[in-house]
C-alpha angles and dihedrals in degrees: 000000000000125000090247091058091047096049114009091172089075089070091050091053088066089064112082115195120219142161140229135192092266087074085063096048097263120147103149137050089241129010129146093225091059127087116260110262093236092056092044091051093051091047093048089056091046088054090059103259126138104164118079139198102188100218124202108024107250099029091096118033113290096205102097095219092052092043092052092046095053093042092048089049091057096039099253131143114206112224103165147017127209134217143171112225134171110230105167099063120072093209090057097056098090092053092044092050092046092052095046092046088055091047090046094050095049095045096043089056093053093048101257120160105199144040119203116216111208112199120235113258124234091219124055115263093228108027101030090226119146110259099165143020112290092215119039121228117242088257094050090048092052090050089049091055095042092050092045089057091043094050092045090052092052091049092049100041100036102034107017092239128135112227117217124194116226126212114223143177115263091018137107091255103059116102129060088253092054090050093049089053091052093051092047095049109036127082110251089208091068107016124062128174132245108215102216101186095195097048091047089055088046089054091052093256136127115237093195089057090050089055089055096042100044107021092149095054099051106097104157139013140218108194121205142123137237132205104246095208093054091044090053092049091048091054095040091052096035095239119179112246093251091060090050090052092050089049089057103256091151113070139177115255138278079047119077134007144346101047099244095213092056091041095054090046090053090051091048090051090061084070097208139107111276137170109225109196120197118231140165121181105230106137109175096025124148108278092233093059107070100064101054090037092052092048091054092046092048092049093048094049090048089054087060095049101266107123100022111176 
């Protein structure tokens, strides 16, 4: 009998649960509808988290000394930073590189290991209006891949961080076909993948199948669920992602898809150390909602083996 069969919990211990501001409804560095970062940080600790992905750059302090001080004070270890960056337009490269160098510098100094690259969306995050081409030209796609490799190399060589690409609704990395193209074209030495279970479901994919198909490329995880009926309606009626979020497409497990028991088992089967960061897209939510919701989510995931002591 294998060791896994004798003691399956050993696999789960390689999965380290964490949190990021998205679980508290935060999408932007500053926005009056969002919860104050100091309150969010206190509530994240109350909910039982101790691993942090910092989310939109500028939501938490960007000075590395101040960031480390406030995280230490609340018992958090920072493992990743996050940034939006346009890769498919030549004229956007300088701004993207400047932002990610700032993120890289701050997070390298506080001991982080990853930087999450969120793809630019082709519809505005607040209005839902189209702001870019929905389908990239072959030339734009090639630039996207070349700049992903370029940015990942900068993050790795200059800051010691592994860059992971993140799939997202209303972006150019959304469907299973998009993700296949990314895996086929990017350099695994410099570009990892953030398995966002909710956005993969939103893009009509199967995150468990991705674990089986690309085990070596999955470096980092965002764990969340989507309501399949709302997702289907959003696609059938061509809603922007922000409308789907306001309609409640993101839900707290055990509701929605993927099935979290099967998902955690698929992650455990990868048999490698992974940070698994809790998220739930709920920008604009009532500020009293995130804490009790996060506590229930945290406890439920722990009951399935994610977050074992």
